[in-house]
PDB file of N, H, CA, C and O in Angstrom:
ATOM      1  N   MET A   1       0.853  -1.178   0.000  1.00  0.00           N
ATOM      2  CA  MET A   1       0.000   0.000   0.000  1.00  0.00           C
ATOM      3  C   MET A   1       0.897   1.238   0.000  1.00  0.00           C
ATOM      4  O   MET A   1       1.882   1.305   0.736  1.00  0.00           O
ATOM      5  N   THR A   2       0.550   2.195  -0.816  1.00  0.00           N
ATOM      6  H   THR A   2      -0.250   2.141  -1.414  1.00  0.00           H
ATOM      7  CA  THR A   2       1.358   3.406  -0.911  1.00  0.00           C
ATOM      8  C   THR A   2       0.870   4.456   0.078  1.00  0.00           C
ATOM      9  O   THR A   2      -0.223   4.356   0.635  1.00  0.00           O
ATOM     10  N   MET A   3       1.714   5.465   0.278  1.00  0.00           N
ATOM     11  H   MET A   3       2.601   5.546  -0.175  1.00  0.00           H
ATOM     12  CA  MET A   3       1.334   6.554   1.182  1.00  0.00           C
ATOM     13  C   MET A   3       0.103   7.287   0.657  1.00  0.00           C
ATOM     14  O   MET A   3      -0.725   7.749   1.442  1.00  0.00           O
ATOM     15  N   ASP A   4      -0.024   7.395  -0.676  1.00  0.00           N
ATOM     16  H   ASP A   4       0.649   7.019  -1.314  1.00  0.00           H
ATOM     17  CA  ASP A   4      -1.219   8.026  -1.238  1.00  0.00           C
ATOM     18  C   ASP A   4      -2.476   7.241  -0.902  1.00  0.00           C
ATOM     19  O   ASP A   4      -3.523   7.824  -0.622  1.00  0.00           O
ATOM     20  N   ASP A   5      -2.372   5.913  -0.930  1.00  0.00           N
ATOM     21  H   ASP A   5      -1.522   5.439  -1.157  1.00  0.00           H
ATOM     22  CA  ASP A   5      -3.502   5.068  -0.533  1.00  0.00           C
ATOM     23  C   ASP A   5      -3.838   5.292   0.945  1.00  0.00           C
ATOM     24  O   ASP A   5      -5.004   5.407   1.323  1.00  0.00           O
ATOM     25  N   ASP A   6      -2.799   5.350   1.761  1.00  0.00           N
ATOM     26  H   ASP A   6      -1.852   5.256   1.454  1.00  0.00           H
ATOM     27  CA  ASP A   6      -3.000   5.611   3.189  1.00  0.00           C
ATOM     28  C   ASP A   6      -3.680   6.963   3.394  1.00  0.00           C
ATOM     29  O   ASP A   6      -4.623   7.078   4.177  1.00  0.00           O
ATOM     30  N   ARG A   7      -3.203   7.971   2.695  1.00  0.00           N
ATOM     31  H   ARG A   7      -2.437   7.877   2.058  1.00  0.00           H
ATOM     32  CA  ARG A   7      -3.792   9.311   2.840  1.00  0.00           C
ATOM     33  C   ARG A   7      -5.255   9.313   2.432  1.00  0.00           C
ATOM     34  O   ARG A   7      -6.080   9.950   3.088  1.00  0.00           O
ATOM     35  N   ALA A   8      -5.583   8.614   1.368  1.00  0.00           N
ATOM     36  H   ALA A   8      -4.913   8.097   0.836  1.00  0.00           H
ATOM     37  CA  ALA A   8      -6.976   8.547   0.916  1.00  0.00           C
ATOM     38  C   ALA A   8      -7.844   7.878   1.980  1.00  0.00           C
ATOM     39  O   ALA A   8      -8.946   8.344   2.269  1.00  0.00           O
ATOM     40  N   GLN A   9      -7.352   6.799   2.554  1.00  0.00           N
ATOM     41  H   GLN A   9      -6.457   6.421   2.319  1.00  0.00           H
ATOM     42  CA  GLN A   9      -8.109   6.123   3.610  1.00  0.00           C
ATOM     43  C   GLN A   9      -8.235   6.995   4.848  1.00  0.00           C
ATOM     44  O   GLN A   9      -9.300   7.065   5.461  1.00  0.00           O
ATOM     45  N   LEU A  10      -7.152   7.654   5.211  1.00  0.00           N
ATOM     46  H   LEU A  10      -6.287   7.597   4.713  1.00  0.00           H
ATOM     47  CA  LEU A  10      -7.188   8.530   6.383  1.00  0.00           C
ATOM     48  C   LEU A  10      -8.095   9.726   6.157  1.00  0.00           C
ATOM     49  O   LEU A  10      -8.757  10.184   7.088  1.00  0.00           O
ATOM     50  N   ALA A  11      -8.136  10.236   4.940  1.00  0.00           N
ATOM     51  H   ALA A  11      -7.598   9.864   4.183  1.00  0.00           H
ATOM     52  CA  ALA A  11      -9.044  11.338   4.624  1.00  0.00           C
ATOM     53  C   ALA A  11     -10.492  10.885   4.775  1.00  0.00           C
ATOM     54  O   ALA A  11     -11.332  11.642   5.263  1.00  0.00           O
ATOM     55  N   ALA A  12     -10.786   9.669   4.364  1.00  0.00           N
ATOM     56  H   ALA A  12     -10.104   9.054   3.967  1.00  0.00           H
ATOM     57  CA  ALA A  12     -12.134   9.131   4.528  1.00  0.00           C
ATOM     58  C   ALA A  12     -12.484   8.979   6.009  1.00  0.00           C
ATOM     59  O   ALA A  12     -13.605   9.274   6.424  1.00  0.00           O
ATOM     60  N   VAL A  13     -11.522   8.519   6.795  1.00  0.00           N
ATOM     61  H   VAL A  13     -10.611   8.279   6.458  1.00  0.00           H
ATOM     62  CA  VAL A  13     -11.733   8.399   8.242  1.00  0.00           C
ATOM     63  C   VAL A  13     -11.957   9.776   8.847  1.00  0.00           C
ATOM     64  O   VAL A  13     -12.819   9.938   9.711  1.00  0.00           O
ATOM     65  N   ALA A  14     -11.193  10.767   8.406  1.00  0.00           N
ATOM     66  H   ALA A  14     -10.492  10.634   7.705  1.00  0.00           H
ATOM     67  CA  ALA A  14     -11.343  12.133   8.924  1.00  0.00           C
ATOM     68  C   ALA A  14     -12.743  12.674   8.630  1.00  0.00           C
ATOM     69  O   ALA A  14     -13.354  13.326   9.476  1.00  0.00           O
ATOM     70  N   THR A  15     -13.239  12.399   7.435  1.00  0.00           N
ATOM     71  H   THR A  15     -12.743  11.869   6.748  1.00  0.00           H
ATOM     72  CA  THR A  15     -14.590  12.842   7.085  1.00  0.00           C
ATOM     73  C   THR A  15     -15.628  12.171   7.976  1.00  0.00           C
ATOM     74  O   THR A  15     -16.546  12.826   8.469  1.00  0.00           O
ATOM     75  N   ALA A  16     -15.483  10.884   8.179  1.00  0.00           N
ATOM     76  H   ALA A  16     -14.737  10.352   7.778  1.00  0.00           H
ATOM     77  CA  ALA A  16     -16.411  10.159   9.052  1.00  0.00           C
ATOM     78  C   ALA A  16     -16.330  10.686  10.482  1.00  0.00           C
ATOM     79  O   ALA A  16     -17.349  10.799  11.164  1.00  0.00           O
ATOM     80  N   LEU A  17     -15.135  11.005  10.931  1.00  0.00           N
ATOM     81  H   LEU A  17     -14.307  10.914  10.378  1.00  0.00           H
ATOM     82  CA  LEU A  17     -14.940  11.544  12.275  1.00  0.00           C
ATOM     83  C   LEU A  17     -15.615  12.899  12.426  1.00  0.00           C
ATOM     84  O   LEU A  17     -16.222  13.177  13.461  1.00  0.00           O
ATOM     85  N   GLU A  18     -15.516  13.742  11.409  1.00  0.00           N
ATOM     86  H   GLU A  18     -15.023  13.516  10.568  1.00  0.00           H
ATOM     87  CA  GLU A  18     -16.190  15.039  11.430  1.00  0.00           C
ATOM     88  C   GLU A  18     -17.701  14.865  11.526  1.00  0.00           C
ATOM     89  O   GLU A  18     -18.363  15.559  12.298  1.00  0.00           O
ATOM     90  N   GLU A  19     -18.244  13.939  10.744  1.00  0.00           N
ATOM     91  H   GLU A  19     -17.707  13.375  10.118  1.00  0.00           H
ATOM     92  CA  GLU A  19     -19.687  13.697  10.767  1.00  0.00           C
ATOM     93  C   GLU A  19     -20.126  13.165  12.128  1.00  0.00           C
ATOM     94  O   GLU A  19     -21.156  13.583  12.658  1.00  0.00           O
ATOM     95  N   LEU A  20     -19.359  12.260  12.683  1.00  0.00           N
ATOM     96  H   LEU A  20     -18.523  11.921  12.252  1.00  0.00           H
ATOM     97  CA  LEU A  20     -19.670  11.709  14.003  1.00  0.00           C
ATOM     98  C   LEU A  20     -19.621  12.799  15.071  1.00  0.00           C
ATOM     99  O   LEU A  20     -20.490  12.859  15.941  1.00  0.00           O
ATOM    100  N   THR A  21     -18.621  13.647  15.005  1.00  0.00           N
ATOM    101  H   THR A  21     -17.915  13.599  14.299  1.00  0.00           H
ATOM    102  CA  THR A  21     -18.491  14.746  15.968  1.00  0.00           C
ATOM    103  C   THR A  21     -19.696  15.669  15.879  1.00  0.00           C
ATOM    104  O   THR A  21     -20.225  16.100  16.904  1.00  0.00           O
ATOM    105  N   GLN A  22     -20.130  15.973  14.672  1.00  0.00           N
ATOM    106  H   GLN A  22     -19.701  15.623  13.840  1.00  0.00           H
ATOM    107  CA  GLN A  22     -21.294  16.839  14.487  1.00  0.00           C
ATOM    108  C   GLN A  22     -22.549  16.205  15.091  1.00  0.00           C
ATOM    109  O   GLN A  22     -23.354  16.890  15.720  1.00  0.00           O
ATOM    110  N   ARG A  23     -22.708  14.912  14.899  1.00  0.00           N
ATOM    111  H   ARG A  23     -22.053  14.355  14.387  1.00  0.00           H
ATOM    112  CA  ARG A  23     -23.877  14.224  15.463  1.00  0.00           C
ATOM    113  C   ARG A  23     -23.846  14.252  16.987  1.00  0.00           C
ATOM    114  O   ARG A  23     -24.874  14.472  17.628  1.00  0.00           O
ATOM    115  N   ILE A  24     -22.670  14.028  17.564  1.00  0.00           N
ATOM    116  H   ILE A  24     -21.835  13.849  17.044  1.00  0.00           H
ATOM    117  CA  ILE A  24     -22.526  14.066  19.025  1.00  0.00           C
ATOM    118  C   ILE A  24     -22.853  15.471  19.541  1.00  0.00           C
ATOM    119  O   ILE A  24     -23.538  15.622  20.552  1.00  0.00           O
ATOM    120  N   THR A  25     -22.362  16.487  18.845  1.00  0.00           N
ATOM    121  H   THR A  25     -21.806  16.364  18.024  1.00  0.00           H
ATOM    122  CA  THR A  25     -22.621  17.875  19.249  1.00  0.00           C
ATOM    123  C   THR A  25     -24.114  18.178  19.217  1.00  0.00           C
ATOM    124  O   THR A  25     -24.644  18.803  20.135  1.00  0.00           O
ATOM    125  N   GLU A  26     -24.784  17.740  18.176  1.00  0.00           N
ATOM    126  H   GLU A  26     -24.355  17.232  17.430  1.00  0.00           H
ATOM    127  CA  GLU A  26     -26.230  17.973  18.076  1.00  0.00           C
ATOM    128  C   GLU A  26     -26.969  17.296  19.221  1.00  0.00           C
ATOM    129  O   GLU A  26     -27.886  17.877  19.802  1.00  0.00           O
ATOM    130  N   LEU A  27     -26.574  16.071  19.546  1.00  0.00           N
ATOM    131  H   LEU A  27     -25.829  15.599  19.074  1.00  0.00           H
ATOM    132  CA  LEU A  27     -27.194  15.372  20.673  1.00  0.00           C
ATOM    133  C   LEU A  27     -26.942  16.114  21.985  1.00  0.00           C
ATOM    134  O   LEU A  27     -27.849  16.277  22.801  1.00  0.00           O
ATOM    135  N   ALA A  28     -25.720  16.553  22.173  1.00  0.00           N
ATOM    136  H   ALA A  28     -24.984  16.421  21.509  1.00  0.00           H
ATOM    137  CA  ALA A  28     -25.386  17.287  23.397  1.00  0.00           C
ATOM    138  C   ALA A  28     -26.197  18.571  23.494  1.00  0.00           C
ATOM    139  O   ALA A  28     -26.727  18.897  24.556  1.00  0.00           O
ATOM    140  N   ASP A  29     -26.294  19.294  22.393  1.00  0.00           N
ATOM    141  H   ASP A  29     -25.864  19.029  21.530  1.00  0.00           H
ATOM    142  CA  ASP A  29     -27.080  20.528  22.385  1.00  0.00           C
ATOM    143  C   ASP A  29     -28.538  20.260  22.746  1.00  0.00           C
ATOM    144  O   ASP A  29     -29.145  21.015  23.506  1.00  0.00           O
ATOM    145  N   ASP A  30     -29.091  19.191  22.203  1.00  0.00           N
ATOM    146  H   ASP A  30     -28.598  18.577  21.586  1.00  0.00           H
ATOM    147  CA  ASP A  30     -30.483  18.835  22.505  1.00  0.00           C
ATOM    148  C   ASP A  30     -30.675  18.539  23.991  1.00  0.00           C
ATOM    149  O   ASP A  30     -31.667  18.957  24.589  1.00  0.00           O
ATOM    150  N   HIS A  31     -29.732  17.824  24.576  1.00  0.00           N
ATOM    151  H   HIS A  31     -28.927  17.484  24.090  1.00  0.00           H
ATOM    152  CA  HIS A  31     -29.858  17.462  25.991  1.00  0.00           C
ATOM    153  C   HIS A  31     -29.519  18.633  26.914  1.00  0.00           C
ATOM    154  O   HIS A  31     -29.984  18.676  28.053  1.00  0.00           O
ATOM    155  N   GLN A  32     -28.727  19.565  26.440  1.00  0.00           N
ATOM    156  H   GLN A  32     -28.350  19.530  25.515  1.00  0.00           H
ATOM    157  CA  GLN A  32     -28.386  20.741  27.249  1.00  0.00           C
ATOM    158  C   GLN A  32     -29.636  21.559  27.549  1.00  0.00           C
ATOM    159  O   GLN A  32     -29.750  22.171  28.611  1.00  0.00           O
ATOM    160  N   ARG A  33     -30.559  21.561  26.614  1.00  0.00           N
ATOM    161  H   ARG A  33     -30.466  21.064  25.751  1.00  0.00           H
ATOM    162  CA  ARG A  33     -31.792  22.341  26.774  1.00  0.00           C
ATOM    163  C   ARG A  33     -32.851  21.606  27.590  1.00  0.00           C
ATOM    164  O   ARG A  33     -33.898  22.171  27.905  1.00  0.00           O
ATOM    165  N   GLY A  34     -32.582  20.364  27.927  1.00  0.00           N
ATOM    166  H   GLY A  34     -31.732  19.905  27.671  1.00  0.00           H
ATOM    167  CA  GLY A  34     -33.570  19.572  28.654  1.00  0.00           C
ATOM    168  C   GLY A  34     -33.135  19.271  30.068  1.00  0.00           C
ATOM    169  O   GLY A  34     -32.209  19.881  30.604  1.00  0.00           O
ATOM    170  N   PRO A  35     -33.827  18.315  30.658  1.00  0.00           N
ATOM    171  CA  PRO A  35     -33.550  17.979  32.065  1.00  0.00           C
ATOM    172  C   PRO A  35     -32.297  17.116  32.261  1.00  0.00           C
ATOM    173  O   PRO A  35     -31.909  16.846  33.397  1.00  0.00           O
ATOM    174  N   ASP A  36     -31.670  16.689  31.182  1.00  0.00           N
ATOM    175  H   ASP A  36     -31.985  16.909  30.259  1.00  0.00           H
ATOM    176  CA  ASP A  36     -30.560  15.750  31.284  1.00  0.00           C
ATOM    177  C   ASP A  36     -29.222  16.431  31.000  1.00  0.00           C
ATOM    178  O   ASP A  36     -28.513  16.061  30.065  1.00  0.00           O
ATOM    179  N   GLU A  37     -28.888  17.424  31.811  1.00  0.00           N
ATOM    180  H   GLU A  37     -29.464  17.725  32.572  1.00  0.00           H
ATOM    181  CA  GLU A  37     -27.663  18.182  31.597  1.00  0.00           C
ATOM    182  C   GLU A  37     -26.406  17.345  31.814  1.00  0.00           C
ATOM    183  O   GLU A  37     -25.376  17.617  31.197  1.00  0.00           O
ATOM    184  N   GLN A  38     -26.471  16.345  32.668  1.00  0.00           N
ATOM    185  H   GLN A  38     -27.308  16.125  33.169  1.00  0.00           H
ATOM    186  CA  GLN A  38     -25.307  15.486  32.903  1.00  0.00           C
ATOM    187  C   GLN A  38     -24.960  14.712  31.643  1.00  0.00           C
ATOM    188  O   GLN A  38     -23.785  14.553  31.309  1.00  0.00           O
ATOM    189  N   LEU A  39     -25.974  14.231  30.948  1.00  0.00           N
ATOM    190  H   LEU A  39     -26.928  14.360  31.219  1.00  0.00           H
ATOM    191  CA  LEU A  39     -25.732  13.542  29.683  1.00  0.00           C
ATOM    192  C   LEU A  39     -25.104  14.503  28.679  1.00  0.00           C
ATOM    193  O   LEU A  39     -24.188  14.125  27.950  1.00  0.00           O
ATOM    194  N   ALA A  40     -25.582  15.724  28.637  1.00  0.00           N
ATOM    195  H   ALA A  40     -26.326  16.032  29.230  1.00  0.00           H
ATOM    196  CA  ALA A  40     -25.008  16.731  27.745  1.00  0.00           C
ATOM    197  C   ALA A  40     -23.535  16.953  28.066  1.00  0.00           C
ATOM    198  O   ALA A  40     -22.711  17.040  27.156  1.00  0.00           O
ATOM    199  N   ALA A  41     -23.200  17.045  29.336  1.00  0.00           N
ATOM    200  H   ALA A  41     -23.870  16.975  30.075  1.00  0.00           H
ATOM    201  CA  ALA A  41     -21.807  17.257  29.739  1.00  0.00           C
ATOM    202  C   ALA A  41     -20.925  16.094  29.267  1.00  0.00           C
ATOM    203  O   ALA A  41     -19.811  16.311  28.788  1.00  0.00           O
ATOM    204  N   GLU A  42     -21.416  14.885  29.401  1.00  0.00           N
ATOM    205  H   GLU A  42     -22.320  14.709  29.791  1.00  0.00           H
ATOM    206  CA  GLU A  42     -20.659  13.712  28.939  1.00  0.00           C
ATOM    207  C   GLU A  42     -20.484  13.744  27.422  1.00  0.00           C
ATOM    208  O   GLU A  42     -19.409  13.438  26.904  1.00  0.00           O
ATOM    209  N   LEU A  43     -21.541  14.113  26.724  1.00  0.00           N
ATOM    210  H   LEU A  43     -22.414  14.361  27.144  1.00  0.00           H
ATOM    211  CA  LEU A  43     -21.461  14.181  25.266  1.00  0.00           C
ATOM    212  C   LEU A  43     -20.487  15.266  24.813  1.00  0.00           C
ATOM    213  O   LEU A  43     -19.762  15.079  23.836  1.00  0.00           O
ATOM    214  N   TYR A  44     -20.468  16.386  25.509  1.00  0.00           N
ATOM    215  H   TYR A  44     -21.058  16.538  26.302  1.00  0.00           H
ATOM    216  CA  TYR A  44     -19.514  17.450  25.165  1.00  0.00           C
ATOM    217  C   TYR A  44     -18.074  16.990  25.411  1.00  0.00           C
ATOM    218  O   TYR A  44     -17.158  17.378  24.685  1.00  0.00           O
ATOM    219  N   GLU A  45     -17.885  16.166  26.436  1.00  0.00           N
ATOM    220  H   GLU A  45     -18.628  15.851  27.026  1.00  0.00           H
ATOM    221  CA  GLU A  45     -16.558  15.613  26.699  1.00  0.00           C
ATOM    222  C   GLU A  45     -16.136  14.695  25.551  1.00  0.00           C
ATOM    223  O   GLU A  45     -14.986  14.731  25.112  1.00  0.00           O
ATOM    224  N   ILE A  46     -17.060  13.880  25.074  1.00  0.00           N
ATOM    225  H   ILE A  46     -17.993  13.851  25.431  1.00  0.00           H
ATOM    226  CA  ILE A  46     -16.791  13.019  23.926  1.00  0.00           C
ATOM    227  C   ILE A  46     -16.499  13.871  22.691  1.00  0.00           C
ATOM    228  O   ILE A  46     -15.601  13.554  21.910  1.00  0.00           O
ATOM    229  N   GLU A  47     -17.254  14.942  22.522  1.00  0.00           N
ATOM    230  H   GLU A  47     -17.983  15.199  23.156  1.00  0.00           H
ATOM    231  CA  GLU A  47     -17.023  15.853  21.403  1.00  0.00           C
ATOM    232  C   GLU A  47     -15.588  16.384  21.425  1.00  0.00           C
ATOM    233  O   GLU A  47     -14.916  16.402  20.393  1.00  0.00           O
ATOM    234  N   ARG A  48     -15.127  16.810  22.578  1.00  0.00           N
ATOM    235  H   ARG A  48     -15.672  16.795  23.416  1.00  0.00           H
ATOM    236  CA  ARG A  48     -13.764  17.333  22.695  1.00  0.00           C
ATOM    237  C   ARG A  48     -12.734  16.263  22.349  1.00  0.00           C
ATOM    238  O   ARG A  48     -11.744  16.547  21.675  1.00  0.00           O
ATOM    239  N   ALA A  49     -12.962  15.043  22.805  1.00  0.00           N
ATOM    240  H   ALA A  49     -13.766  14.813  23.353  1.00  0.00           H
ATOM    241  CA  ALA A  49     -12.030  13.959  22.498  1.00  0.00           C
ATOM    242  C   ALA A  49     -12.003  13.669  20.996  1.00  0.00           C
ATOM    243  O   ALA A  49     -10.939  13.416  20.430  1.00  0.00           O
ATOM    244  N   LEU A  50     -13.154  13.704  20.361  1.00  0.00           N
ATOM    245  H   LEU A  50     -14.018  13.909  20.820  1.00  0.00           H
ATOM    246  CA  LEU A  50     -13.214  13.475  18.919  1.00  0.00           C
ATOM    247  C   LEU A  50     -12.518  14.600  18.152  1.00  0.00           C
ATOM    248  O   LEU A  50     -11.838  14.351  17.157  1.00  0.00           O
ATOM    249  N   GLN A  51     -12.688  15.826  18.615  1.00  0.00           N
ATOM    250  H   GLN A  51     -13.240  16.029  19.424  1.00  0.00           H
ATOM    251  CA  GLN A  51     -12.016  16.954  17.968  1.00  0.00           C
ATOM    252  C   GLN A  51     -10.501  16.825  18.097  1.00  0.00           C
ATOM    253  O   GLN A  51      -9.760  17.110  17.156  1.00  0.00           O
ATOM    254  N   GLN A  52     -10.055  16.397  19.260  1.00  0.00           N
ATOM    255  H   GLN A  52     -10.656  16.165  20.025  1.00  0.00           H
ATOM    256  CA  GLN A  52      -8.620  16.186  19.462  1.00  0.00           C
ATOM    257  C   GLN A  52      -8.111  15.080  18.540  1.00  0.00           C
ATOM    258  O   GLN A  52      -7.038  15.205  17.950  1.00  0.00           O
ATOM    259  N   ALA A  53      -8.871  14.014  18.416  1.00  0.00           N
ATOM    260  H   ALA A  53      -9.743  13.912  18.895  1.00  0.00           H
ATOM    261  CA  ALA A  53      -8.483  12.925  17.522  1.00  0.00           C
ATOM    262  C   ALA A  53      -8.423  13.411  16.073  1.00  0.00           C
ATOM    263  O   ALA A  53      -7.527  13.025  15.323  1.00  0.00           O
ATOM    264  N   ALA A  54      -9.369  14.251  15.686  1.00  0.00           N
ATOM    265  H   ALA A  54     -10.097  14.565  16.295  1.00  0.00           H
ATOM    266  CA  ALA A  54      -9.387  14.785  14.325  1.00  0.00           C
ATOM    267  C   ALA A  54      -8.150  15.642  14.062  1.00  0.00           C
ATOM    268  O   ALA A  54      -7.566  15.574  12.981  1.00  0.00           O
ATOM    269  N   ARG A  55      -7.752  16.443  15.039  1.00  0.00           N
ATOM    270  H   ARG A  55      -8.226  16.499  15.917  1.00  0.00           H
ATOM    271  CA  ARG A  55      -6.543  17.264  14.878  1.00  0.00           C
ATOM    272  C   ARG A  55      -5.301  16.390  14.737  1.00  0.00           C
ATOM    273  O   ARG A  55      -4.434  16.661  13.907  1.00  0.00           O
ATOM    274  N   ARG A  56      -5.222  15.342  15.552  1.00  0.00           N
ATOM    275  H   ARG A  56      -5.926  15.122  16.227  1.00  0.00           H
ATOM    276  CA  ARG A  56      -4.075  14.434  15.472  1.00  0.00           C
ATOM    277  C   ARG A  56      -4.042  13.727  14.121  1.00  0.00           C
ATOM    278  O   ARG A  56      -2.979  13.571  13.520  1.00  0.00           O
ATOM    279  N   LEU A  57      -5.188  13.308  13.658  1.00  0.00           N
ATOM    280  H   LEU A  57      -6.051  13.434  14.147  1.00  0.00           H
ATOM    281  CA  LEU A  57      -5.269  12.649  12.363  1.00  0.00           C
ATOM    282  C   LEU A  57      -4.858  13.597  11.246  1.00  0.00           C
ATOM    283  O   LEU A  57      -4.144  13.201  10.324  1.00  0.00           O
ATOM    284  N   ASP A  58      -5.301  14.839  11.322  1.00  0.00           N
ATOM    285  H   ASP A  58      -5.880  15.161  12.071  1.00  0.00           H
ATOM    286  CA  ASP A  58      -4.933  15.838  10.322  1.00  0.00           C
ATOM    287  C   ASP A  58      -3.420  16.049  10.299  1.00  0.00           C
ATOM    288  O   ASP A  58      -2.817  16.112   9.228  1.00  0.00           O
ATOM    289  N   ARG A  59      -2.811  16.158  11.470  1.00  0.00           N
ATOM    290  H   ARG A  59      -3.300  16.107  12.340  1.00  0.00           H
ATOM    291  CA  ARG A  59      -1.345  16.312  11.530  1.00  0.00           C
ATOM    292  C   ARG A  59      -0.635  15.126  10.915  1.00  0.00           C
ATOM    293  O   ARG A  59       0.362  15.285  10.210  1.00  0.00           O
ATOM    294  N   LEU A  60      -1.147  13.938  11.181  1.00  0.00           N
ATOM    295  H   LEU A  60      -1.957  13.808  11.753  1.00  0.00           H
ATOM    296  CA  LEU A  60      -0.547  12.730  10.652  1.00  0.00           C
ATOM    297  C   LEU A  60      -0.629  12.707   9.131  1.00  0.00           C
ATOM    298  O   LEU A  60       0.342  12.352   8.463  1.00  0.00           O
ATOM    299  N   VAL A  61      -1.766  13.079   8.586  1.00  0.00           N
ATOM    300  H   VAL A  61      -2.555  13.367   9.128  1.00  0.00           H
ATOM    301  CA  VAL A  61      -1.932  13.088   7.130  1.00  0.00           C
ATOM    302  C   VAL A  61      -1.023  14.117   6.498  1.00  0.00           C
ATOM    303  O   VAL A  61      -0.392  13.837   5.480  1.00  0.00           O
ATOM    304  N   ARG A  62      -0.941  15.310   7.081  1.00  0.00           N
ATOM    305  H   ARG A  62      -1.454  15.538   7.908  1.00  0.00           H
ATOM    306  CA  ARG A  62      -0.083  16.358   6.531  1.00  0.00           C
ATOM    307  C   ARG A  62       1.394  16.006   6.637  1.00  0.00           C
ATOM    308  O   ARG A  62       2.188  16.350   5.761  1.00  0.00           O
ATOM    309  N   LYS A  63       1.756  15.319   7.715  1.00  0.00           N
ATOM    310  H   LYS A  63       1.111  15.040   8.426  1.00  0.00           H
ATOM    311  CA  LYS A  63       3.143  14.937   7.954  1.00  0.00           C
ATOM    312  C   LYS A  63       3.630  13.915   6.931  1.00  0.00           C
ATOM    313  O   LYS A  63       4.769  13.975   6.467  1.00  0.00           O
ATOM    314  N   GLY A  64       2.746  12.977   6.588  1.00  0.00           N
ATOM    315  H   GLY A  64       1.821  12.929   6.965  1.00  0.00           H
ATOM    316  CA  GLY A  64       3.099  11.870   5.724  1.00  0.00           C
ATOM    317  C   GLY A  64       3.565  12.285   4.402  1.00  0.00           C
ATOM    318  O   GLY A  64       3.897  11.439   3.571  1.00  0.00           O
TER     319      GLY A  64
END
């Protein structure tokens, strides 16, 4: 497998990660407005972890 193949696969993973992060954020926002603020806080924590993973993945792709 070539580095270009790896980059293409990693770019696809990055796109999926962005979509997943957006879905988590929407869920957190919905729960923030309701009675389940603790769930919202947990979801926002997951959102931050996903954003950090996306940044690391981006650095890895650019570095390669």
